[in-house]
Phi, psi and omega in degrees: 000129180299150176297161184303316178302322180292320177298319179298319179295321178296318178297317179298318180295320180295315179297321180295320181293317178297318180298317182296319180293319182289330182297333182278348181288152178294156180299142175271146178286141175227109184288145175299137181091005180238158172229154180229153180275149177207145172228158180296332178297335180280351179078191186287142176218143175241134178241150174237133174226102186061234179271000179273137174242126185239115182252123176252118183227177181233125172251168181226135172224192184298333181275355180117196182288147179234132173284137180232129178247126177237124181246128183233151173205148181304135177076011181230144174292129182299153173259138179233126182233127176254129186262201185276137183277350186293139170052088180303332183278349183298140181284127167253169176222145175234135182216166179228129180204148176269099186279346176232124181303133176084003179293148185296322179231152175285167176269155173253129182247118178249126178248112179265156180219131182279346185079174179090166181290132173067009184204161325228137175261126177253123184251123177239133179253125176265108188256123177294141172218173181304119175081357182182213183218153170248147175256123182239120178274127178270087181079187184261003182131148186231137178298138175103180183276164175304152185261136178286320185286149178264156179290151180229159177280102185272334184253004173075019181267003178091001180238131181295142182254122177269108178269103182251204179220140179281093186291351177296341180282339182288131180072354188295314181238357182200187180289168178302312185295332184260004179267136173249129181248133179284162178290159176222123185251124185240144170245147171254112182246107188064242176251012180257144173258121187243129176278115182246022185302329185282356180295141180303332182298339183255012182301327180300324178298321182279334172295322177297317179294318179301315181292328181281317187274334184300307183303310179293329179294317189266002180283105184297336180263001184289161178295136191301314183288330174295319178295315180300326180281339184265325187298322178301317179292324178299312180290323179297315179296319178298321178297318178297330184266002182075025183239026187294321181298317178297313182294320180297317180296321180292321177294316180300321181289331186266346189260133171241119184287126177298147179295143177083004180293144177220110182260011171080197186251146178292333183238161181278088182207141176225124355290162181290126180298155178303134178086357182253354180283135178289127189288317187198182182300311179305320179291326176297320177295318179299318179298319177297316181291330173295314179300323182275356176089010178279333182231152177289162181301145177063018185301314190277351190290332183258017186239000000 
């Protein structure tokens, strides 16, 4: 069996050969509103969508192969995006969609994936602007594989709505499998990513979360870690719906704090100053929701 450096060189040569052959092929059509899967193992591919030309290629450095996305359009400086080098076989996706109604050109959406369990899809939007393109990162990464479906304008304001999930809830109070995360709705406005989750148009999403997370959270006979993973989403959804007081009272009535629990200090200080120690699990959840912007500061201290 060849040594590992030799195998790596053979893999690099194979990827380069595949890339060179594919690069000579004519562009494949990519319709607006669609996305397609791609991996580095498949080599270079070029797509055309209207006047946009999207080239997917593979480069190599000391860390291994790198996915490279190049977007071109007449009269504009091309955009070049280099992705994650992890796992050449991991599925990436490239798509084209008009994320703002009436824009002269559609946006290009590249979803990179690091591979591995529970992690991580990185979404970059290549946005046309006068003379070139801007690269906009949609968050810091999302649990799970790239998504086939494209974002749509759900509230009719002319801007596509990205319905994601607030991954900060995963593992926070329980295991991954027992954690429930509420939805998070994002808009890309120019080069800014704006959280629009609190808009009334998205209340239905949070009613679904309330209905899903409420029963396990409030089940007095339920398994402790299942309850711990559900209650944060239950309170977050209630806060979005203007029902936080009702939900808080129901949680307080249903929750019995196990003996010996220690939820730490509200501030980074040792020893914890008087009045700063978190009293119990419901208050720990309230502090978390304050940090995530679901509740105003100091909300839980008087409740």
